[in-house]
C-alpha positions as CSV (number, residue, x, y, z in Angstrom):
1,M,28.2,8.1,8.8
2,E,29.1,11.7,8.5
3,L,27.5,13.8,11.2
4,K,26.4,17.2,9.9
5,T,25.6,18.7,13.3
6,R,28.4,20.4,15.1
7,I,28.8,18.9,18.6
8,W,31.3,19.2,21.5
9,M,31.9,17.9,25.0
10,T,32.5,20.1,28.0
11,G,35.0,19.4,30.8
12,A,32.0,18.3,32.9
13,L,31.4,15.5,30.3
14,E,28.2,17.1,28.9
15,W,27.4,17.1,25.2
16,Y,26.2,20.2,23.4
17,G,25.4,20.9,19.8
18,Y,23.9,23.4,17.4
19,I,20.4,22.4,16.4
20,G,19.5,24.9,13.7
21,D,21.0,28.1,15.0
22,Q,20.5,27.3,18.7
23,E,23.0,25.8,21.1
24,M,21.3,22.9,22.9
25,F,22.2,20.5,25.7
26,L,22.3,17.0,24.1
27,G,22.9,15.0,27.3
28,Q,25.4,13.5,29.6
29,R,25.2,9.8,30.1
30,S,22.1,9.5,27.9
31,F,24.1,10.7,24.8
32,P,24.9,7.7,22.5
33,N,28.5,7.6,21.6
34,P,29.4,6.9,18.8
35,L,26.3,8.2,17.0
36,E,24.7,6.1,14.3
37,E,21.9,6.8,11.9
38,G,18.5,6.3,13.7
39,D,19.9,6.7,17.2
40,E,17.4,8.3,19.5
41,W,17.6,9.4,23.2
42,T,16.0,11.6,25.8
43,T,18.1,14.0,27.9
44,E,17.9,14.4,31.6
45,I,15.7,17.5,31.1
46,G,13.2,15.8,28.8
47,D,14.4,16.9,25.3
48,M,14.0,14.0,22.7
49,F,16.6,13.8,19.9
50,K,17.0,11.5,16.9
51,V,19.7,11.3,14.2
52,I,18.1,11.6,10.7
53,D,20.1,11.9,7.5
54,G,23.3,12.6,9.5
55,E,21.8,15.4,11.5
56,I,20.7,15.5,15.1
57,R,17.1,16.7,15.3
58,L,15.0,17.8,18.2
59,M,11.9,15.6,18.1
60,G,10.0,17.2,21.0
61,K,9.9,17.4,24.7
62,T,8.6,14.9,27.3
63,E,8.6,14.5,31.0
64,P,12.1,14.0,32.2
65,P,13.0,10.3,32.9
66,R,12.6,9.3,36.5
67,K,15.7,8.4,38.4
68,F,15.6,5.4,40.8
69,W,18.4,5.4,43.2
């Protein structure tokens, strides 16, 4: 699959990408790697993403996942 969204990883192992014309945090451990068509995930801050037609799309926002230590 060819990914049309420009993404990169920082030195802190966080993934970022351009969704439209806006730079967005895509996740850290929640980010599926390698990306496949139909993958969906929720970031630590509650943003929901899905890969549709080779593009990462913001699907909405939800309450951030709870962490159980």
